[in-house]
C-alpha positions in Angstrom: -0.1 0.1 0.0 1.5 3.4 -1.0 1.6 6.0 1.7 -1.0 8.8 1.1 0.1 12.2 2.5 -3.5 13.5 2.8 -4.7 10.5 4.5 -1.6 10.6 6.7 -2.2 14.3 7.6 -5.9 13.8 8.2 -5.3 10.9 10.6 -2.8 12.9 12.4 -5.2 15.6 12.9 -7.9 13.2 13.9 -5.9 11.7 16.4 -4.8 14.9 18.0 -8.5 16.1 18.0 -9.7 13.0 19.6 -6.8 13.1 22.1 -7.8 16.9 23.0 -11.4 15.9 23.3 -10.7 13.0 25.5 -8.5 14.9 27.6 -11.1 17.7 28.0 -13.9 15.1 28.9 -11.8 13.5 31.5 -10.9 16.7 33.2 -14.5 17.7 33.2 -15.4 14.5 34.7 -12.8 14.7 37.3 -14.0 18.3 38.2 -17.8 17.0 38.5 -16.4 13.9 40.5 -14.6 16.3 42.9 -17.6 18.6 43.3 -20.0 15.8 44.0 -17.5 14.3 46.6 -17.2 17.7 48.2 -20.9 18.2 48.3 -21.3 14.8 50.1 -18.6 15.4 52.7 -19.4 18.8 53.5 -22.3 19.0 56.1 -25.3 21.1 55.0 -25.6 24.6 56.1 -28.6 25.5 58.3 -31.5 27.0 56.5 -31.4 30.2 58.8 -27.7 31.1 57.7 -28.8 31.2 53.8 -28.8 34.6 52.6 -32.1 35.6 51.0 -32.1 37.1 47.5 -33.2 40.7 47.7 -35.7 41.6 44.8 -35.2 44.7 42.8 -37.3 47.6 43.9 -40.2 48.8 41.9 -39.7 52.1 40.3 
């Protein structure tokens, strides 16, 4: 089989794109996992301490 330069370039680009996408997905998953773990391990705040949102005053 002869080496096709276009195919070779396309494959290298596709491999790089797939690698970048996989890396981004893995880091996002790790961030979500860390956030979920943190949410499970930190005790919930009492309802009284939550700040209430102030509505905008009518003009």
